C-alpha positions in Angstrom: 11.9 -129.1 58.9 10.7 -127.0 61.8 11.4 -123.2 61.6 11.2 -121.0 64.7 10.0 -117.4 64.5 10.5 -115.2 67.5 7.9 -112.4 67.8 8.5 -109.8 70.5 8.0 -106.2 71.5 6.5 -104.2 74.3 3.4 -103.3 72.2 1.6 -106.4 73.4 -1.6 -105.9 71.4 0.4 -105.6 68.2 2.5 -108.6 69.1 -0.5 -110.8 69.7 -2.0 -109.6 66.4 1.2 -110.6 64.5 1.2 -114.1 66.2 -2.5 -114.7 65.5 -1.9 -113.8 61.8 0.9 -116.3 61.5 -1.1 -119.0 63.1 -4.0 -118.3 60.7 -1.8 -118.3 57.7 0.5 -121.3 58.3 -1.4 -124.7 58.6 -0.2 -126.7 61.6 1.7 -123.9 63.2 1.8 -123.4 66.9 2.7 -120.5 69.3 4.5 -120.9 72.6 4.2 -118.1 75.1 5.6 -117.8 78.7 3.9 -115.2 80.9 6.6 -113.8 83.2 4.1 -111.6 85.0 3.1 -114.4 87.3 6.7 -115.1 88.5 7.1 -112.6 91.4 4.0 -113.8 93.3 4.0 -117.5 92.5 7.6 -118.4 91.9 6.6 -120.0 88.6 6.4 -119.0 84.9 3.1 -119.8 83.2 3.5 -121.4 79.7 0.8 -121.7 77.0 0.9 -123.5 73.7 -1.9 -122.7 71.2 -2.7 -122.9 67.5 -5.2 -121.2 65.3 -8.1 -123.0 67.0 -7.2 -122.1 70.6 -5.1 -123.3 73.6 -3.6 -126.7 73.3 -1.8 -127.0 76.6 -0.7 -125.0 79.6 1.9 -125.5 82.3 4.1 -124.0 84.9 7.8 -123.8 85.2 9.6 -123.0 88.5 12.0 -120.0 88.6 15.6 -120.8 88.0 18.0 -118.8 90.3 15.1 -116.4 90.8 15.3 -115.5 87.1 12.1 -115.8 85.0 14.0 -115.6 81.8 16.2 -118.5 82.9 13.1 -120.5 83.5 11.8 -119.6 80.1 15.0 -120.9 78.5 14.9 -124.1 80.5 11.3 -124.8 79.3 11.4 -123.5 75.8 14.0 -125.7 74.2 12.4 -129.1 75.3 9.1 -127.8 74.0 10.6 -126.9 70.6 12.3 -130.3 70.5 9.0 -132.0 71.0 7.5 -130.3 68.1 10.5 -130.9 65.9 10.6 -134.6 66.7 6.9 -135.0 65.9 7.5 -133.9 62.3 4.0 -132.4 62.1 4.8 -128.7 62.8 6.2 -126.4 60.1 6.4 -123.3 62.1 6.8 -122.7 65.9 6.1 -119.1 66.8 7.8 -118.1 70.1 5.8 -115.1 71.4 8.2 -113.4 73.8 6.8 -111.8 76.9 6.7 -108.0 77.0 10.1 -107.0 78.2 12.1 -110.1 76.9 14.7 -109.0 74.4 15.0 -111.1 71.3 18.8 -111.2 71.0 19.3 -113.5 74.0 16.4 -115.8 73.1 17.5 -116.0 69.4 21.0 -117.1 70.6 19.5 -119.7 72.9 17.3 -121.2 70.1 20.1 -121.2 67.6 22.5 -122.8 70.0 20.0 -125.6 70.5 20.3 -126.4 66.8 17.0 -124.9 65.5 16.5 -123.0 62.3 15.4 -119.5 63.1 13.1 -118.3 60.3 12.9 -114.7 61.6 13.1 -112.4 64.5 10.1 -110.0 64.4 9.2 -107.0 66.5 5.6 -106.0 66.5 5.1 -102.2 66.3 2.1 -99.9 66.6 3.7 -96.7 65.1 1.4 -94.4 67.2 3.0 -95.8 70.4 6.6 -95.6 69.2 7.4 -92.2 70.6 5.6 -92.6 73.9 7.4 -95.8 74.6 10.7 -94.4 73.4 10.3 -91.5 75.7 9.3 -93.5 78.8 12.2 -93.5 81.2 10.4 -95.5 83.9 12.1 -98.6 85.3 10.6 -101.9 84.0 10.1 -102.8 87.7 7.9 -99.8 88.3 5.8 -100.6 85.2 5.4 -104.3 86.4 7.5 -105.5 83.5 10.8 -106.6 85.1 12.0 -110.0 84.1 13.8 -110.6 87.4 14.2 -109.0 90.8 17.6 -107.6 89.7 16.2 -106.1 86.4 17.3 -102.5 86.2 16.3 -101.8 82.6 13.9 -99.0 81.6 11.0 -99.1 79.2 12.7 -96.9 76.7 16.0 -98.7 76.4 14.3 -102.1 76.3 12.0 -101.0 73.6 14.9 -99.5 71.6 16.8 -102.7 71.6 13.7 -104.8 70.7 13.1 -102.5 67.8 16.6 -102.2 66.4 17.6 -105.9 66.7 14.8 -107.3 64.6 15.2 -107.2 60.8 11.4 -107.6 60.4 8.9 -105.1 61.9 5.3 -106.3 61.9 3.3 -103.1 61.7 -0.1 -103.0 63.4 -2.2 -99.8 63.5 -5.1 -99.2 65.9 -8.0 -97.8 63.7 -9.3 -95.8 66.7 -5.9 -94.2 67.3 -4.0 -94.3 63.9 -0.4 -93.3 63.5 0.3 -90.0 61.7 3.0 -89.1 59.2 5.4 -88.1 62.0 5.0 -91.5 63.7 5.8 -93.3 60.4 8.8 -91.1 59.7 10.2 -91.8 63.1 9.9 -95.5 62.6 11.6 -95.2 59.2 14.5 -93.3 60.6 15.1 -95.4 63.7 15.4 -98.6 61.8 15.8 -97.8 58.1 17.1 -101.2 57.0 14.1 -103.2 58.6 11.5 -104.9 56.4 8.2 -103.4 57.5 5.3 -105.7 56.9 1.6 -104.7 57.6 0.1 -107.5 59.7 -3.0 -107.6 57.5 -0.7 -108.8 54.6 -0.6 -112.4 55.8 1.4 -113.9 52.9 4.1 -111.2 53.2 4.3 -111.8 56.9 4.7 -115.6 56.4 7.4 -115.1 53.8 9.3 -112.9 56.2 8.8 -115.3 59.1 10.3 -118.2 57.1 13.1 -116.3 55.3 15.9 -117.2 57.6 17.9 -115.4 60.3 21.6 -115.3 61.0 22.3 -114.9 64.7 26.0 -114.2 64.3 25.4 -111.5 61.6 22.7 -109.9 63.8 25.1 -109.8 66.8 27.8 -108.2 64.6 25.3 -105.6 63.4 24.7 -104.6 67.0 28.3 -104.3 68.0 29.2 -100.6 68.6 32.3 -100.8 66.5 30.5 -101.9 63.3 26.8 -101.2 63.8 25.0 -99.9 60.7 23.8 -96.6 62.2 21.0 -94.6 60.5 22.0 -91.9 57.9 21.0 -88.3 57.8 17.3 -87.8 57.2 14.5 -85.2 57.5 10.8 -86.0 57.0 7.6 -84.7 58.4 9.3 -82.9 61.2 11.5 -85.9 62.3 15.2 -85.6 61.8 18.3 -87.8 62.1 21.6 -86.0 62.6 24.9 -87.8 62.1 27.9 -86.2 63.8 31.4 -87.5 63.0 34.8 -86.3 64.0 38.3 -87.8 64.5 39.6 -85.5 67.2 39.1 -86.8 70.8 36.6 -85.5 73.3 37.8 -83.6 76.3 36.5 -85.9 79.1 35.5 -83.2 81.6 33.7 -81.0 79.1 31.8 -83.9 77.5 30.7 -85.2 80.9 29.3 -81.8 81.8 27.3 -81.8 78.6 25.9 -85.4 78.9 22.5 -84.3 80.3 21.9 -81.8 77.5 23.0 -84.3 74.8 20.9 -87.1 76.2 17.8 -85.0 76.3 18.4 -83.5 72.8 16.8 -86.5 71.0 14.3 -89.2 71.5 17.0 -91.7 70.6 20.8 -91.4 70.2 23.5 -94.0 69.8 27.0 -94.6 68.4 30.6 -94.8 69.4 33.2 -92.3 70.7 36.5 -91.9 72.5 38.0 -89.7 75.2 41.4 -88.1 75.1 42.4 -89.5 78.5 41.7 -93.1 77.3 42.3 -93.1 73.5 42.6 -96.8 73.2 39.1 -97.6 74.6 36.0 -97.7 72.3 33.1 -96.4 74.2 29.4 -97.1 73.3 26.8 -94.4 73.5 23.2 -95.6 74.0 20.4 -93.2 75.0 16.6 -93.3 75.1 13.9 -92.0 77.5 16.2 -89.3 78.9 18.7 -91.9 80.2 22.2 -92.6 78.8 24.3 -95.7 79.0 28.0 -95.4 78.4 30.0 -98.7 78.3 33.4 -99.8 77.2 33.2 -102.0 74.1 36.8 -103.1 74.1 39.8 -101.6 72.3 39.9 -99.8 69.0 41.7 -101.9 66.4 44.3 -99.2 66.0 45.5 -99.9 69.5 46.1 -103.6 68.9 49.3 -105.2 67.6 49.1 -106.5 64.0 49.1 -110.1 65.2 45.9 -109.6 67.1 44.0 -108.5 64.0 43.6 -112.1 62.9 41.5 -112.8 66.0 39.1 -110.0 65.1 35.9 -110.9 63.1 36.1 -109.9 59.4 33.1 -107.6 59.7 34.9 -105.6 62.4 38.1 -105.3 60.2 36.0 -104.2 57.3 34.2 -101.6 59.3 37.5 -100.2 60.6 38.9 -100.0 57.1 36.0 -98.0 55.9 36.6 -95.4 58.6 40.4 -95.4 58.8 42.2 -92.2 59.5 45.9 -91.9 58.8 46.6 -90.6 62.3 43.8 -92.0 64.5 43.1 -95.3 62.8 39.6 -96.4 63.4 39.2 -94.1 66.5 36.3 -91.7 65.8 33.3 -89.9 67.1 30.2 -91.3 65.4 27.0 -90.3 67.1 23.5 -90.4 65.6 20.5 -88.5 67.0 16.9 -89.1 65.9 13.9 -87.2 67.1 11.0 -85.0 66.1 12.0 -81.3 66.2 15.7 -82.0 66.2 18.0 -79.0 66.7 21.0 -79.9 64.4 22.8 -76.6 64.8 22.5 -76.8 68.6 23.8 -80.3 68.7 26.7 -79.5 66.4 27.7 -76.5 68.5 27.5 -78.5 71.8 29.4 -81.5 70.5 32.1 -79.4 68.9 32.6 -77.6 72.2 33.4 -80.9 73.9 36.3 -81.7 71.6 39.9 -80.9 72.4 40.8 -77.4 71.4 43.7 -76.8 69.0 46.0 -76.0 71.9 45.0 -79.1 73.9 45.2 -81.3 70.8 48.7 -80.1 70.0 49.9 -80.9 73.5 49.8 -84.6 72.6 48.8 -87.9 74.1 50.9 -87.8 77.2 49.3 -84.5 78.1 45.8 -85.8 77.4 46.2 -88.7 79.9 46.5 -86.2 82.7 43.0 -84.7 82.0 40.5 -85.0 84.8 37.7 -87.3 84.0 34.4 -87.9 85.8 33.9 -90.8 83.4 35.9 -92.9 85.8 32.8 -93.1 88.0 30.5 -93.6 85.1 32.6 -96.5 83.8 33.3 -97.9 87.2 37.1 -97.7 86.7 
């Protein structure tokens, strides 16, 4: 039976090293790669199929709706079907192009009926912080996947890193990672299996272990994401801030820049006093913050609607249930070298409703001014 392993990441040299190792270790395996860099000038996506001996075939796929990723999807599934039908290939390694995020591709491959053995992000720990701190647009870096691509290097890299349950670690002997780099990697994705690429058998086991697309999506949802825990190692810290009292929208908005720049990476969920039923997702990297609505808190739904909510979401809410606020909470996590925990605690606390404001009640809160209307495009 054909297994498909997706290997991605902006660290292209590390990614190629991981793919080469898998091809060398698994007899009869093949790697499929689509180079989106050619798309803007040619209107086509260049595809390559290779094995451990070299290139087997090349081809071009026209853009679909001016979208290189769409063209990738249109070409990838038939190629995988061809290898599956031949019965000669045990492992197909899909080497994702630099800025392609694994979540979307994993869902495409799974929907086509293929068994996904693993989603792997290749990492050079010495490059982790420079990429995480890079707020440049992908378009400016020549890495945009489409003309409308507005992502940044930092937020793309963060999602690539945090979605994959397996990290293939590759270190450049001429510029090795230090203890701080490794501590940062450990704290950003503490549940990941980290496999040195030179350990071929371990990498193969990870690549064939199996991957659950639905479970991975649930683990990324802001309402039930397994966020990192408190940590401190080699100058790198992770600070977890939790509270049940709502944020004052105007004061929080005024503090957004300072909070965003306080850590290399921050994420979590929160709510505002003027919209207490809306779960808001916090996602910051590279000095840029994305705040989005992630739907309602479960406490705001009628009992009958709970049956339509995935069990993992209900379980997450039960673990964090408050007698007054239900699952509404502030749960923000900041990870960075040189983290100022005391400063963050003071700033975040100043953004909560005061005792007087809190006592005024919900009807009063709804009248609070909120610059978040613009941010959330309300």
